[in-house]
C-alpha positions in Angstrom: -14.3 -163.4 10.0 -13.0 -163.5 6.4 -11.9 -160.4 4.4 -14.8 -161.0 2.0 -17.3 -161.0 4.9 -15.6 -157.8 6.3 -16.1 -156.1 3.0 -19.8 -157.1 3.0 -20.2 -155.8 6.5 -18.5 -152.5 5.4 -21.2 -152.2 2.8 -23.9 -152.4 5.4 -22.0 -149.8 7.6 -21.8 -147.5 4.6 -25.7 -147.3 4.4 -26.2 -144.9 7.3 -23.1 -143.0 6.2 -24.7 -142.6 2.7 -28.0 -141.3 4.2 -26.2 -138.9 6.5 -23.9 -137.5 3.8 -26.7 -137.3 1.3 -28.7 -134.9 3.5 -25.8 -132.7 4.6 -26.4 -129.1 3.6 -23.1 -128.7 1.7 -22.4 -128.5 -2.0 -19.9 -131.4 -1.6 -22.6 -133.8 -0.2 -23.4 -135.0 -3.7 -19.8 -135.8 -4.4 -19.3 -137.6 -1.1 -22.6 -139.6 -1.3 -21.6 -140.7 -4.8 -18.1 -141.6 -3.4 -19.6 -143.7 -0.6 -21.9 -145.5 -3.0 -18.9 -146.1 -5.3 -16.9 -147.6 -2.5 -19.9 -149.9 -1.7 -20.1 -150.9 -5.4 -16.4 -151.7 -5.5 -16.7 -153.8 -2.3 -19.6 -155.6 -3.9 -17.3 -156.8 -6.7 -14.3 -157.2 -4.4 -15.9 -159.4 -1.7 -17.1 -161.9 -4.4 -13.8 -161.9 -6.1 -11.9 -162.5 -2.9 -14.3 -165.1 -1.7 -13.9 -167.1 -4.9 -10.2 -166.6 -5.5 -9.1 -167.3 -1.9 -11.7 -169.9 -1.0 -13.3 -167.6 1.6 -16.9 -168.5 0.8 -19.0 -168.9 4.0 -22.6 -169.5 4.7 -22.7 -166.2 6.5 -21.3 -164.4 3.4 -23.6 -166.2 1.1 -26.5 -164.9 3.1 -25.3 -161.4 3.9 -23.8 -160.4 0.5 -27.1 -160.2 -1.4 -28.8 -158.6 1.6 -26.1 -155.9 1.7 -26.3 -155.3 -2.1 -30.1 -155.0 -2.1 -30.1 -152.7 1.0 -27.6 -150.3 -0.5 -29.3 -150.1 -3.9 -32.8 -149.8 -2.3 -31.7 -147.0 0.1 -29.9 -145.1 -2.7 -32.9 -145.4 -5.0 -35.3 -144.1 -2.2 -33.0 -141.1 -1.6 -32.9 -140.4 -5.3 -36.7 -140.8 -5.7 -37.1 -138.0 -3.2 -34.7 -135.7 -5.0 -36.0 -136.3 -8.5 -39.6 -136.3 -7.4 -40.9 -137.6 -10.7 -43.0 -140.7 -11.7 -40.4 -141.1 -14.5 -37.8 -141.7 -11.8 -40.1 -143.7 -9.5 -41.1 -146.2 -12.1 -37.6 -147.7 -12.8 -36.8 -147.5 -9.1 -39.9 -149.5 -8.2 -39.2 -152.0 -11.0 -35.6 -152.5 -9.7 -36.6 -152.9 -6.0 -39.6 -155.0 -6.8 -37.6 -157.4 -8.9 -35.0 -157.8 -6.1 -37.8 -158.8 -3.7 -39.3 -161.3 -6.2 -36.0 -162.8 -7.1 -34.8 -163.1 -3.5 -38.0 -164.9 -2.6 -37.7 -167.1 -5.7 -34.1 -168.0 -4.8 -35.1 -168.9 -1.3 -37.9 -171.1 -2.6 -35.7 -172.8 -5.1 -33.0 -173.4 -2.4 -35.6 -175.1 -0.3 -36.3 -177.4 -3.2 -32.6 -178.0 -3.7 -32.6 -176.2 -7.0 -30.8 -173.0 -6.2 -28.6 -173.3 -9.3 -31.7 -172.9 -11.5 -31.8 -169.3 -10.5 -28.1 -168.6 -10.1 -26.7 -165.2 -11.1 -26.5 -164.8 -14.9 -24.6 -162.6 -17.3 -27.7 -160.4 -17.8 -27.8 -160.0 -14.0 -24.2 -158.8 -13.9 -24.8 -156.3 -16.8 -28.0 -155.1 -15.0 -26.0 -154.6 -11.8 -23.3 -152.6 -13.6 -26.0 -150.4 -15.3 -27.7 -149.9 -11.9 -24.4 -149.0 -10.1 -23.4 -146.6 -12.8 -26.8 -144.9 -12.9 -27.0 -144.5 -9.2 -23.4 -143.1 -8.9 -24.1 -140.6 -11.8 -27.5 -139.5 -10.3 -26.0 -139.2 -6.8 -23.2 -137.0 -8.2 -25.3 -134.9 -10.5 -28.4 -133.8 -8.7 -31.3 -132.3 -10.7 -30.5 -129.0 -12.2 -26.7 -129.4 -11.9 -25.9 -130.9 -15.3 -28.7 -131.9 -17.6 -26.5 -134.0 -19.8 -25.3 -136.1 -16.9 -28.8 -136.4 -15.5 -29.9 -137.8 -18.8 -27.1 -140.3 -18.8 -28.1 -141.3 -15.3 -31.8 -141.7 -16.4 -30.8 -143.7 -19.5 -28.6 -146.1 -17.6 -31.3 -146.4 -14.9 -33.9 -147.3 -17.5 -31.5 -149.7 -19.1 -31.0 -151.3 -15.7 -34.8 -151.5 -15.3 -35.3 -153.2 -18.7 -32.5 -155.7 -17.9 -34.1 -156.2 -14.5 -37.4 -157.2 -16.1 -35.6 -159.4 -18.7 -33.5 -161.2 -16.1 -36.5 -161.7 -13.8 -38.5 -163.2 -16.7 -35.6 -165.6 -17.4 -35.3 -166.6 -13.8 -39.1 -167.1 -13.5 -39.1 -169.2 -16.8 -36.3 -171.4 -15.5 -38.1 -171.9 -12.2 -41.6 -172.3 -13.7 -41.6 -176.1 -13.8 -41.2 -176.0 -10.0 -43.6 -173.1 -9.5 -46.6 -174.1 -11.6 -49.6 -175.7 -10.0 -49.5 -179.5 -10.1 -52.3 -181.1 -12.1 
């Protein structure tokens, strides 16, 4: 078990901890849920860095890393949708989660065709992920009614992530389209 894989597993273990801490009836639960998500975000970056730098890439890690990322983000967004209770929050959350499902399926399909590199992670995807992580951390930390300014920053970065999410999805679909379109 490589260090990179251990960090990925840690991210999965942090999911129930995030849920538990999020619902604790203490004022500090917002801080600690944001901290847990921040640790998960850092391990997302660190496991990839370690795997590349120290040649620790494994098939298990290649499978589990994107699963852990998507689970953590989806769980955090579901928790936040409940707290924000607004269609204005639900829309970007659904866009982000929906895109992850579509792109995961697309990557699996392209891998079966031996063309996984066609839909490899792009710079837009990395910027999208950064916006997503920042927005979720801010929104976990500053619950509705605590700090309007920070809530707006969270919403703006969440909407930025949603726009980048759609943009990157369109780029991936365009790159894969020759292999997806019906044969004539």
